N, C-alpha and C positions, 0 to 999 in steps of 0.2 A: 522525180520532179522534171517537168519540161525544161526544154532548152531556153523558151522565152522567160520562165521564171527565174532560172539561173542567170540568165543575161541581164534581166531587169534589176535582180538584186545586186549584181556586181556594178551595174551602171549606177543605180542610186548611192552605194557606197562610196564609188570613186568620185561621183559628183559632189557628194557631201564632203569627202576628204579634201578634194583639190579645192573646193569653194572656202572651207573653213580655214585651210592652211595658207589662203592668200593669192589664189589663181581662179578667181571666179568667171572671168572672161573666157579662158581655156574651158573651163567646166561647162560654161553654157554653150560653147562652140562645139564639144564634143557629145555632150548629154541631152540637152534641151531641144525639144521640138518646135514647131511652126508658132505655138503659143506657150505662154507661161503665165497659169493662174496662179496667184500667192494669195494664201489665206492668213499669213502671219501679218498681226495688225501694225507691226513696227516696219514692214517692209512694203514698198511700193508694188503695184502689180506689173507684170512684164519683166523683160530681161534687164533692161538698163538700171531700173531700181535696184534689182537684186545684185547686180554687179558693183554698183556703187556702195550698197551696203556692207558688202563683204570686203571690198578694197579699203573701206573705213576702218572695219572692224580688224584686218589685217595690221593695219598702221597703229591703230591704238594699242592693241594687245597682241603683239607679235610672239609672246610667250606660252599662248594658250596651248592646250593639248587636247585630242580627242579618241577615244576608245571606242570602237563599235562591238557593244556587248553582244546582241543578236539581231537578226534581220529574219523577216517573215514575207512572204510573197504568195499572194493568191490572185488569180484573174489578171487585172490590169494594175494591180496595187502592190507596194513595197512598204513594209514598217520597219523602220530602224529604231534600236534602242541604244542610246550612247551614254557615255560618261564623259563629261567635259571639266578640265581643270582650268582654271583662270588665273591672273596674277593676284597674289595675296592667299593663295590656296582656296580660293571660291571654288566649289564642286557643285555641278548641275547634272542632273538627268534630264534627257530629252527624249521625246518620242516624235519620230517625224514619219508621215504618210507622203508617199508619191505616187500619182497615177501617170502611166505610160501610154504612149500611143501604140499603134501596131507595129511600128518601127523600132521599138524599144528606147523611144526618147520620152523624157520627163515631160508632161505638160501640166501639171498641178500639184501643189504642195500644201500640206496642212503641218503643223506642229505643235508642241505643248513642251514647255521649259518649267522646271522645278529647281529650286536650289537644294541639294541635299542638307538636311537638317543635322544637328549635333545629337540630337537623341531620336531614338525610335521607341515608341510605346511597345512595339511587339517584337523588337530586337531584330528584325530582318532588315537587311541591306535593300538598297532601292535597285538591285539587280538580281 
């Protein structure tokens, strides 16, 4: 795997971890490029709406946790598969995609979130 792919995977994970755990302004400063295009319909476009969203989340849900289950990098994209645990034992699986610029900075984001069901017809986990 090229150094750029490893760098981008590490940057995506650290950006996500830092933002999720309550320091989105620092995450943006370290890992976001000159633009930030957001595709999550609950978060506004650009860095300020992103920062505001994650700061609010940190205040409202300080006891949440995240585990990075896997990451995949190809070209200028990184995909992250995570397991999130929220208050009242609500568990979610997420799949996030990040697009990077040539400097290893995040410039675009897509995601999908699903609550983990109590029952699986196939007996397999979400991971």
